[in-house]
VMD Tcl script that draws the C-alpha trace (Angstrom):
set ca {
  {12.52 -2.92 -1.85}
  {11.85 -1.93 1.65}
  {14.29 -2.28 4.51}
  {13.52 -5.95 5.27}
  {12.41 -7.54 2.01}
  {10.45 -7.19 -1.18}
  {7.54 -4.75 -1.26}
  {5.03 -6.66 -3.44}
  {2.48 -3.82 -3.82}
  {5.27 -1.52 -5.00}
  {6.51 -4.21 -7.40}
  {3.10 -4.45 -9.07}
  {2.63 -0.68 -9.02}
  {5.94 -0.17 -10.82}
  {5.38 -3.20 -13.04}
  {2.18 -1.72 -14.40}
  {3.34 1.92 -14.43}
  {3.26 2.33 -18.22}
  {2.39 0.33 -21.32}
  {5.89 -1.09 -21.85}
  {6.26 -2.47 -18.34}
  {2.63 -3.64 -18.37}
  {3.26 -5.75 -21.47}
  {6.38 -7.19 -19.86}
  {4.54 -8.09 -16.64}
  {1.62 -9.62 -18.53}
  {4.06 -11.68 -20.60}
  {5.84 -12.97 -17.49}
  {2.59 -13.87 -15.76}
  {1.21 -15.57 -18.88}
  {4.36 -17.63 -19.51}
  {4.52 -18.63 -15.84}
  {0.89 -19.71 -15.89}
  {1.24 -21.72 -19.11}
  {4.41 -23.41 -17.83}
  {2.65 -24.29 -14.57}
  {-0.31 -25.79 -16.42}
  {2.06 -27.80 -18.62}
  {4.11 -29.07 -15.68}
  {1.03 -30.11 -13.70}
  {-0.81 -31.78 -16.62}
  {2.23 -33.54 -18.11}
  {3.51 -34.46 -14.66}
  {0.17 -36.05 -13.80}
  {0.08 -37.89 -17.13}
  {3.55 -39.39 -16.56}
  {3.24 -39.67 -12.74}
  {6.30 -37.50 -12.12}
  {7.33 -37.30 -8.49}
  {8.10 -33.88 -7.00}
  {6.36 -32.02 -9.83}
  {5.51 -29.31 -7.31}
  {9.19 -28.34 -7.09}
  {9.46 -26.94 -10.65}
  {6.17 -25.07 -10.16}
  {7.64 -23.29 -7.17}
  {10.83 -22.71 -9.17}
  {8.90 -21.06 -12.00}
  {7.44 -18.43 -9.70}
  {10.41 -17.91 -7.37}
  {13.26 -17.99 -9.91}
  {11.75 -18.04 -13.39}
  {10.75 -20.14 -16.35}
  {14.42 -20.66 -17.25}
  {14.80 -22.58 -13.95}
  {11.46 -24.33 -13.52}
  {11.00 -25.84 -16.97}
  {14.51 -27.38 -17.25}
  {14.12 -28.72 -13.69}
  {10.84 -30.38 -14.65}
  {12.34 -31.86 -17.82}
  {15.27 -33.20 -15.78}
  {12.94 -34.81 -13.22}
  {10.85 -36.31 -16.02}
  {13.87 -37.71 -17.88}
  {15.37 -39.09 -14.68}
  {12.15 -40.87 -13.76}
  {11.43 -42.21 -17.26}
  {14.94 -43.67 -17.69}
  {14.97 -45.34 -14.25}
}
mol new
graphics top color blue
foreach p $ca { graphics top sphere $p radius 0.5 }
foreach p [lrange $ca 0 end-1] q [lrange $ca 1 end] { graphics top cylinder $p $q radius 0.2 }
display resetview
């Protein structure tokens, strides 16, 4: 991190520094992409409101935040 925030180029440089961290970064990017595609396609199919919120959550916080948030929004809308 630099003095005033996250240094994204340094994050990717360190994330792909060796084979172990490269596999970890690829896994995170792949899971985030698949979760985003699922949220958008299933959200469109069921007309879920605010489906953009879990997509942002997946990339800002993580899959463990975005996917449960989407499932909560879906359940709340389908039971109403």
